[in-house]
Biotite code that builds the C-alpha atoms (Angstrom):
import biotite.structure as struc

atoms = struc.array([
    struc.Atom([-75.334, 135.505, 228.337], chain_id="A", res_id=1, res_name="MET", atom_name="CA", element="C"),
    struc.Atom([-74.673, 138.778, 230.100], chain_id="A", res_id=2, res_name="ARG", atom_name="CA", element="C"),
    struc.Atom([-72.204, 141.654, 229.874], chain_id="A", res_id=3, res_name="VAL", atom_name="CA", element="C"),
    struc.Atom([-70.397, 143.238, 232.807], chain_id="A", res_id=4, res_name="GLY", atom_name="CA", element="C"),
    struc.Atom([-67.677, 145.812, 233.531], chain_id="A", res_id=5, res_name="ALA", atom_name="CA", element="C"),
    struc.Atom([-64.536, 144.502, 235.257], chain_id="A", res_id=6, res_name="THR", atom_name="CA", element="C"),
    struc.Atom([-63.901, 145.851, 238.769], chain_id="A", res_id=7, res_name="LEU", atom_name="CA", element="C"),
    struc.Atom([-60.910, 143.737, 239.873], chain_id="A", res_id=8, res_name="SER", atom_name="CA", element="C"),
    struc.Atom([-59.296, 140.321, 239.579], chain_id="A", res_id=9, res_name="THR", atom_name="CA", element="C"),
    struc.Atom([-57.729, 137.833, 241.971], chain_id="A", res_id=10, res_name="SER", atom_name="CA", element="C"),
    struc.Atom([-56.368, 134.305, 242.052], chain_id="A", res_id=11, res_name="ILE", atom_name="CA", element="C"),
    struc.Atom([-58.068, 131.883, 244.425], chain_id="A", res_id=12, res_name="ASP", atom_name="CA", element="C"),
    struc.Atom([-56.496, 129.083, 246.483], chain_id="A", res_id=13, res_name="SER", atom_name="CA", element="C"),
    struc.Atom([-56.777, 126.661, 243.545], chain_id="A", res_id=14, res_name="THR", atom_name="CA", element="C"),
    struc.Atom([-54.915, 129.091, 241.246], chain_id="A", res_id=15, res_name="PHE", atom_name="CA", element="C"),
    struc.Atom([-58.006, 130.062, 239.279], chain_id="A", res_id=16, res_name="ARG", atom_name="CA", element="C"),
    struc.Atom([-58.258, 133.677, 238.167], chain_id="A", res_id=17, res_name="ARG", atom_name="CA", element="C"),
    struc.Atom([-61.490, 135.260, 239.347], chain_id="A", res_id=18, res_name="LEU", atom_name="CA", element="C"),
    struc.Atom([-62.961, 138.450, 237.974], chain_id="A", res_id=19, res_name="CYS", atom_name="CA", element="C"),
    struc.Atom([-65.243, 140.750, 239.958], chain_id="A", res_id=20, res_name="LYS", atom_name="CA", element="C"),
    struc.Atom([-67.449, 142.946, 237.867], chain_id="A", res_id=21, res_name="PHE", atom_name="CA", element="C"),
    struc.Atom([-70.693, 144.783, 237.932], chain_id="A", res_id=22, res_name="ILE", atom_name="CA", element="C"),
    struc.Atom([-73.466, 143.682, 235.615], chain_id="A", res_id=23, res_name="GLY", atom_name="CA", element="C"),
    struc.Atom([-74.492, 146.182, 232.964], chain_id="A", res_id=24, res_name="MET", atom_name="CA", element="C"),
    struc.Atom([-77.626, 147.958, 234.091], chain_id="A", res_id=25, res_name="GLY", atom_name="CA", element="C"),
    struc.Atom([-77.403, 146.383, 237.536], chain_id="A", res_id=26, res_name="LYS", atom_name="CA", element="C"),
    struc.Atom([-75.780, 147.392, 240.777], chain_id="A", res_id=27, res_name="ASP", atom_name="CA", element="C"),
    struc.Atom([-74.858, 143.906, 241.950], chain_id="A", res_id=28, res_name="ASP", atom_name="CA", element="C"),
    struc.Atom([-71.255, 142.734, 241.989], chain_id="A", res_id=29, res_name="VAL", atom_name="CA", element="C"),
    struc.Atom([-70.627, 139.365, 240.356], chain_id="A", res_id=30, res_name="GLN", atom_name="CA", element="C"),
    struc.Atom([-67.638, 137.061, 240.713], chain_id="A", res_id=31, res_name="GLU", atom_name="CA", element="C"),
    struc.Atom([-66.728, 134.915, 237.719], chain_id="A", res_id=32, res_name="CYS", atom_name="CA", element="C"),
    struc.Atom([-64.111, 132.400, 236.780], chain_id="A", res_id=33, res_name="LEU", atom_name="CA", element="C"),
    struc.Atom([-62.180, 133.504, 233.689], chain_id="A", res_id=34, res_name="ILE", atom_name="CA", element="C"),
    struc.Atom([-62.170, 130.823, 230.984], chain_id="A", res_id=35, res_name="ALA", atom_name="CA", element="C"),
    struc.Atom([-59.215, 131.155, 228.589], chain_id="A", res_id=36, res_name="ALA", atom_name="CA", element="C"),
    struc.Atom([-57.582, 128.936, 225.982], chain_id="A", res_id=37, res_name="PRO", atom_name="CA", element="C"),
    struc.Atom([-54.828, 126.619, 227.224], chain_id="A", res_id=38, res_name="ALA", atom_name="CA", element="C"),
    struc.Atom([-51.539, 128.462, 227.564], chain_id="A", res_id=39, res_name="GLY", atom_name="CA", element="C"),
    struc.Atom([-53.107, 131.919, 227.798], chain_id="A", res_id=40, res_name="ILE", atom_name="CA", element="C"),
    struc.Atom([-52.834, 133.831, 231.086], chain_id="A", res_id=41, res_name="ASP", atom_name="CA", element="C"),
    struc.Atom([-54.802, 137.060, 230.969], chain_id="A", res_id=42, res_name="THR", atom_name="CA", element="C"),
    struc.Atom([-55.611, 139.623, 233.626], chain_id="A", res_id=43, res_name="ASN", atom_name="CA", element="C"),
    struc.Atom([-58.170, 142.196, 232.465], chain_id="A", res_id=44, res_name="PRO", atom_name="CA", element="C"),
    struc.Atom([-57.948, 145.862, 233.395], chain_id="A", res_id=45, res_name="ILE", atom_name="CA", element="C"),
    struc.Atom([-60.664, 147.760, 235.273], chain_id="A", res_id=46, res_name="LYS", atom_name="CA", element="C"),
    struc.Atom([-63.791, 148.600, 233.255], chain_id="A", res_id=47, res_name="ASP", atom_name="CA", element="C"),
    struc.Atom([-63.051, 146.094, 230.482], chain_id="A", res_id=48, res_name="LEU", atom_name="CA", element="C"),
    struc.Atom([-66.357, 144.655, 229.270], chain_id="A", res_id=49, res_name="ARG", atom_name="CA", element="C"),
    struc.Atom([-66.744, 140.924, 229.911], chain_id="A", res_id=50, res_name="ALA", atom_name="CA", element="C"),
    struc.Atom([-69.226, 138.482, 228.424], chain_id="A", res_id=51, res_name="ILE", atom_name="CA", element="C"),
    struc.Atom([-70.250, 135.883, 230.978], chain_id="A", res_id=52, res_name="TYR", atom_name="CA", element="C"),
    struc.Atom([-72.729, 133.124, 231.559], chain_id="A", res_id=53, res_name="ASP", atom_name="CA", element="C"),
    struc.Atom([-73.486, 130.474, 234.157], chain_id="A", res_id=54, res_name="THR", atom_name="CA", element="C"),
    struc.Atom([-72.373, 126.857, 233.858], chain_id="A", res_id=55, res_name="ALA", atom_name="CA", element="C"),
    struc.Atom([-72.382, 124.230, 236.634], chain_id="A", res_id=56, res_name="MET", atom_name="CA", element="C"),
    struc.Atom([-73.567, 126.855, 239.149], chain_id="A", res_id=57, res_name="ASP", atom_name="CA", element="C"),
    struc.Atom([-70.504, 129.029, 238.412], chain_id="A", res_id=58, res_name="GLN", atom_name="CA", element="C"),
    struc.Atom([-70.418, 132.366, 236.589], chain_id="A", res_id=59, res_name="ASN", atom_name="CA", element="C"),
    struc.Atom([-67.788, 132.063, 233.870], chain_id="A", res_id=60, res_name="ILE", atom_name="CA", element="C"),
    struc.Atom([-66.285, 134.864, 231.781], chain_id="A", res_id=61, res_name="VAL", atom_name="CA", element="C"),
    struc.Atom([-66.333, 133.586, 228.203], chain_id="A", res_id=62, res_name="ILE", atom_name="CA", element="C"),
    struc.Atom([-64.464, 136.517, 226.721], chain_id="A", res_id=63, res_name="GLY", atom_name="CA", element="C"),
    struc.Atom([-63.873, 140.246, 226.728], chain_id="A", res_id=64, res_name="PHE", atom_name="CA", element="C"),
    struc.Atom([-65.038, 142.895, 224.285], chain_id="A", res_id=65, res_name="ILE", atom_name="CA", element="C"),
    struc.Atom([-62.033, 144.375, 222.483], chain_id="A", res_id=66, res_name="ASN", atom_name="CA", element="C"),
    struc.Atom([-62.789, 147.978, 221.497], chain_id="A", res_id=67, res_name="LYS", atom_name="CA", element="C"),
    struc.Atom([-59.655, 148.202, 219.322], chain_id="A", res_id=68, res_name="ASN", atom_name="CA", element="C"),
    struc.Atom([-59.898, 145.245, 216.948], chain_id="A", res_id=69, res_name="GLN", atom_name="CA", element="C"),
    struc.Atom([-57.651, 145.624, 213.908], chain_id="A", res_id=70, res_name="ILE", atom_name="CA", element="C"),
    struc.Atom([-56.657, 142.057, 212.932], chain_id="A", res_id=71, res_name="ALA", atom_name="CA", element="C"),
    struc.Atom([-57.715, 141.010, 209.430], chain_id="A", res_id=72, res_name="ASP", atom_name="CA", element="C"),
    struc.Atom([-59.361, 137.652, 208.652], chain_id="A", res_id=73, res_name="PRO", atom_name="CA", element="C"),
    struc.Atom([-57.033, 134.747, 209.451], chain_id="A", res_id=74, res_name="GLY", atom_name="CA", element="C"),
    struc.Atom([-54.822, 136.809, 211.805], chain_id="A", res_id=75, res_name="GLU", atom_name="CA", element="C"),
    struc.Atom([-54.209, 136.722, 215.549], chain_id="A", res_id=76, res_name="ILE", atom_name="CA", element="C"),
    struc.Atom([-52.934, 139.615, 217.631], chain_id="A", res_id=77, res_name="ARG", atom_name="CA", element="C"),
    struc.Atom([-51.787, 139.372, 221.251], chain_id="A", res_id=78, res_name="LEU", atom_name="CA", element="C"),
    struc.Atom([-51.173, 142.621, 223.092], chain_id="A", res_id=79, res_name="PHE", atom_name="CA", element="C"),
    struc.Atom([-50.739, 144.151, 226.508], chain_id="A", res_id=80, res_name="SER", atom_name="CA", element="C"),
    struc.Atom([-52.088, 147.426, 227.856], chain_id="A", res_id=81, res_name="VAL", atom_name="CA", element="C"),
    struc.Atom([-51.428, 149.492, 230.948], chain_id="A", res_id=82, res_name="ASP", atom_name="CA", element="C"),
    struc.Atom([-54.104, 150.060, 233.624], chain_id="A", res_id=83, res_name="GLN", atom_name="CA", element="C"),
    struc.Atom([-55.533, 152.912, 231.505], chain_id="A", res_id=84, res_name="ASN", atom_name="CA", element="C"),
    struc.Atom([-55.933, 150.697, 228.435], chain_id="A", res_id=85, res_name="GLY", atom_name="CA", element="C"),
    struc.Atom([-53.031, 152.236, 226.465], chain_id="A", res_id=86, res_name="ALA", atom_name="CA", element="C"),
    struc.Atom([-51.298, 149.749, 224.152], chain_id="A", res_id=87, res_name="LEU", atom_name="CA", element="C"),
    struc.Atom([-47.838, 148.779, 225.445], chain_id="A", res_id=88, res_name="LYS", atom_name="CA", element="C"),
    struc.Atom([-46.621, 145.972, 223.115], chain_id="A", res_id=89, res_name="ILE", atom_name="CA", element="C"),
    struc.Atom([-48.058, 143.420, 220.677], chain_id="A", res_id=90, res_name="PHE", atom_name="CA", element="C"),
    struc.Atom([-47.344, 140.232, 218.763], chain_id="A", res_id=91, res_name="LEU", atom_name="CA", element="C"),
    struc.Atom([-49.259, 140.127, 215.493], chain_id="A", res_id=92, res_name="TRP", atom_name="CA", element="C"),
    struc.Atom([-49.330, 136.982, 213.328], chain_id="A", res_id=93, res_name="VAL", atom_name="CA", element="C"),
    struc.Atom([-50.460, 138.326, 209.965], chain_id="A", res_id=94, res_name="LYS", atom_name="CA", element="C"),
    struc.Atom([-52.220, 136.604, 207.102], chain_id="A", res_id=95, res_name="ASN", atom_name="CA", element="C"),
    struc.Atom([-49.369, 137.475, 204.694], chain_id="A", res_id=96, res_name="ASP", atom_name="CA", element="C"),
    struc.Atom([-46.959, 135.125, 206.530], chain_id="A", res_id=97, res_name="GLY", atom_name="CA", element="C"),
    struc.Atom([-45.198, 137.793, 208.608], chain_id="A", res_id=98, res_name="THR", atom_name="CA", element="C"),
    struc.Atom([-45.087, 138.308, 212.366], chain_id="A", res_id=99, res_name="ILE", atom_name="CA", element="C"),
    struc.Atom([-44.741, 141.736, 213.926], chain_id="A", res_id=100, res_name="GLU", atom_name="CA", element="C"),
    struc.Atom([-43.139, 142.089, 217.359], chain_id="A", res_id=101, res_name="PHE", atom_name="CA", element="C"),
    struc.Atom([-44.201, 145.537, 218.539], chain_id="A", res_id=102, res_name="GLY", atom_name="CA", element="C"),
    struc.Atom([-43.935, 147.120, 215.088], chain_id="A", res_id=103, res_name="GLY", atom_name="CA", element="C"),
    struc.Atom([-42.761, 146.647, 211.509], chain_id="A", res_id=104, res_name="ASN", atom_name="CA", element="C"),
    struc.Atom([-40.023, 149.244, 210.986], chain_id="A", res_id=105, res_name="ALA", atom_name="CA", element="C"),
    struc.Atom([-37.036, 146.906, 211.458], chain_id="A", res_id=106, res_name="GLY", atom_name="CA", element="C"),
    struc.Atom([-35.968, 143.322, 210.955], chain_id="A", res_id=107, res_name="ASN", atom_name="CA", element="C"),
    struc.Atom([-34.925, 140.654, 213.409], chain_id="A", res_id=108, res_name="LEU", atom_name="CA", element="C"),
    struc.Atom([-31.609, 138.901, 212.711], chain_id="A", res_id=109, res_name="THR", atom_name="CA", element="C"),
    struc.Atom([-30.130, 135.457, 213.174], chain_id="A", res_id=110, res_name="ARG", atom_name="CA", element="C"),
    struc.Atom([-27.354, 135.921, 215.684], chain_id="A", res_id=111, res_name="PHE", atom_name="CA", element="C"),
    struc.Atom([-25.105, 133.114, 214.440], chain_id="A", res_id=112, res_name="GLN", atom_name="CA", element="C"),
    struc.Atom([-25.005, 134.450, 210.860], chain_id="A", res_id=113, res_name="GLU", atom_name="CA", element="C"),
    struc.Atom([-24.495, 137.993, 212.112], chain_id="A", res_id=114, res_name="LEU", atom_name="CA", element="C"),
    struc.Atom([-21.661, 136.835, 214.369], chain_id="A", res_id=115, res_name="GLU", atom_name="CA", element="C"),
    struc.Atom([-20.009, 134.950, 211.479], chain_id="A", res_id=116, res_name="THR", atom_name="CA", element="C"),
    struc.Atom([-20.079, 138.083, 209.296], chain_id="A", res_id=117, res_name="GLY", atom_name="CA", element="C"),
    struc.Atom([-18.784, 140.240, 212.113], chain_id="A", res_id=118, res_name="PHE", atom_name="CA", element="C"),
    struc.Atom([-15.944, 137.812, 212.923], chain_id="A", res_id=119, res_name="ASN", atom_name="CA", element="C"),
    struc.Atom([-14.907, 137.769, 209.233], chain_id="A", res_id=120, res_name="GLN", atom_name="CA", element="C"),
    struc.Atom([-14.852, 141.566, 209.175], chain_id="A", res_id=121, res_name="LEU", atom_name="CA", element="C"),
    struc.Atom([-12.826, 141.618, 212.391], chain_id="A", res_id=122, res_name="LYS", atom_name="CA", element="C"),
    struc.Atom([-10.329, 139.108, 210.992], chain_id="A", res_id=123, res_name="THR", atom_name="CA", element="C"),
    struc.Atom([-9.967, 141.123, 207.767], chain_id="A", res_id=124, res_name="ASP", atom_name="CA", element="C"),
    struc.Atom([-9.474, 144.329, 209.754], chain_id="A", res_id=125, res_name="PHE", atom_name="CA", element="C"),
    struc.Atom([-6.876, 142.734, 212.031], chain_id="A", res_id=126, res_name="ASN", atom_name="CA", element="C"),
    struc.Atom([-5.013, 141.384, 208.994], chain_id="A", res_id=127, res_name="THR", atom_name="CA", element="C"),
    struc.Atom([-4.977, 144.865, 207.466], chain_id="A", res_id=128, res_name="LEU", atom_name="CA", element="C"),
    struc.Atom([-3.674, 146.329, 210.725], chain_id="A", res_id=129, res_name="VAL", atom_name="CA", element="C"),
    struc.Atom([-0.893, 143.707, 210.844], chain_id="A", res_id=130, res_name="THR", atom_name="CA", element="C"),
    struc.Atom([0.135, 144.424, 207.225], chain_id="A", res_id=131, res_name="VAL", atom_name="CA", element="C"),
    struc.Atom([-0.052, 148.181, 207.762], chain_id="A", res_id=132, res_name="PHE", atom_name="CA", element="C"),
    struc.Atom([2.035, 148.019, 210.936], chain_id="A", res_id=133, res_name="ASN", atom_name="CA", element="C"),
    struc.Atom([4.697, 145.900, 209.181], chain_id="A", res_id=134, res_name="ALA", atom_name="CA", element="C"),
    struc.Atom([5.186, 147.976, 206.003], chain_id="A", res_id=135, res_name="HIS", atom_name="CA", element="C"),
    struc.Atom([8.239, 150.172, 205.337], chain_id="A", res_id=136, res_name="ILE", atom_name="CA", element="C"),
    struc.Atom([8.479, 153.250, 203.112], chain_id="A", res_id=137, res_name="HIS", atom_name="CA", element="C"),
    struc.Atom([12.205, 153.792, 203.131], chain_id="A", res_id=138, res_name="ALA", atom_name="CA", element="C"),
    struc.Atom([14.345, 152.685, 200.140], chain_id="A", res_id=139, res_name="THR", atom_name="CA", element="C"),
    struc.Atom([18.150, 152.639, 199.757], chain_id="A", res_id=140, res_name="PRO", atom_name="CA", element="C"),
    struc.Atom([17.971, 155.748, 197.619], chain_id="A", res_id=141, res_name="SER", atom_name="CA", element="C"),
    struc.Atom([15.950, 157.558, 200.308], chain_id="A", res_id=142, res_name="GLY", atom_name="CA", element="C"),
    struc.Atom([12.780, 157.735, 198.183], chain_id="A", res_id=143, res_name="VAL", atom_name="CA", element="C"),
    struc.Atom([9.579, 156.609, 199.853], chain_id="A", res_id=144, res_name="SER", atom_name="CA", element="C"),
    struc.Atom([7.655, 153.729, 198.334], chain_id="A", res_id=145, res_name="SER", atom_name="CA", element="C"),
    struc.Atom([4.285, 152.130, 199.111], chain_id="A", res_id=146, res_name="PRO", atom_name="CA", element="C"),
    struc.Atom([4.064, 148.857, 200.967], chain_id="A", res_id=147, res_name="THR", atom_name="CA", element="C"),
    struc.Atom([4.880, 145.777, 198.937], chain_id="A", res_id=148, res_name="ALA", atom_name="CA", element="C"),
    struc.Atom([1.901, 143.897, 200.397], chain_id="A", res_id=149, res_name="THR", atom_name="CA", element="C"),
    struc.Atom([-1.302, 145.804, 199.611], chain_id="A", res_id=150, res_name="PRO", atom_name="CA", element="C"),
    struc.Atom([-4.311, 145.008, 201.833], chain_id="A", res_id=151, res_name="ALA", atom_name="CA", element="C"),
    struc.Atom([-7.526, 143.686, 200.327], chain_id="A", res_id=152, res_name="THR", atom_name="CA", element="C"),
    struc.Atom([-10.968, 144.977, 201.243], chain_id="A", res_id=153, res_name="THR", atom_name="CA", element="C"),
    struc.Atom([-13.334, 142.907, 203.362], chain_id="A", res_id=154, res_name="SER", atom_name="CA", element="C"),
    struc.Atom([-16.067, 140.867, 201.678], chain_id="A", res_id=155, res_name="SER", atom_name="CA", element="C"),
    struc.Atom([-17.906, 140.218, 204.949], chain_id="A", res_id=156, res_name="ALA", atom_name="CA", element="C"),
    struc.Atom([-21.703, 140.469, 204.743], chain_id="A", res_id=157, res_name="SER", atom_name="CA", element="C"),
    struc.Atom([-24.561, 140.213, 207.219], chain_id="A", res_id=158, res_name="ILE", atom_name="CA", element="C"),
    struc.Atom([-27.237, 140.086, 204.486], chain_id="A", res_id=159, res_name="ALA", atom_name="CA", element="C"),
    struc.Atom([-28.023, 136.411, 205.155], chain_id="A", res_id=160, res_name="ASN", atom_name="CA", element="C"),
    struc.Atom([-28.914, 137.263, 208.772], chain_id="A", res_id=161, res_name="ALA", atom_name="CA", element="C"),
    struc.Atom([-32.048, 139.172, 207.709], chain_id="A", res_id=162, res_name="LYS", atom_name="CA", element="C"),
    struc.Atom([-35.375, 137.392, 208.403], chain_id="A", res_id=163, res_name="ILE", atom_name="CA", element="C"),
    struc.Atom([-38.016, 139.034, 206.215], chain_id="A", res_id=164, res_name="ASN", atom_name="CA", element="C"),
    struc.Atom([-40.901, 137.129, 207.817], chain_id="A", res_id=165, res_name="GLU", atom_name="CA", element="C"),
    struc.Atom([-40.256, 138.586, 211.308], chain_id="A", res_id=166, res_name="LEU", atom_name="CA", element="C"),
    struc.Atom([-40.576, 142.331, 211.889], chain_id="A", res_id=167, res_name="LYS", atom_name="CA", element="C"),
    struc.Atom([-39.824, 144.345, 215.011], chain_id="A", res_id=168, res_name="THR", atom_name="CA", element="C"),
    struc.Atom([-39.361, 147.877, 216.281], chain_id="A", res_id=169, res_name="LEU", atom_name="CA", element="C"),
])
């Protein structure tokens, strides 16, 4: 096995991603096929260190050296970086049963439950507006009186929409 620094990538006519890199300690440019797990499409940035070997007369990149590994045992972290290697976004499946989408400061919500709570609040508000608009303060004696139909407060809640296992920005 050998290590090389990525120079560029391309996709050939058979839709295989090829990686050009220079071997460590050498001045020759190599071209390798990038081997990745099924369902993973990756395109390494310039100067990323690749581990490669030869199989069936083809140089194949087996993996890349991640300088910023932070996942704990049993975890997987997918992330993207810009051309300078700066972290842009990540998906982190943690060993405590949570998943972080770019961060852990907020919570994702279930839209249907949130919409149900919102619609209940809207209905309650509209009912209050209807009652308020219909009330009268005048009495035969000329003394003002409160409405005969007091409004009730809303009991709408969006608490059930919170998903504690999924975290986001």
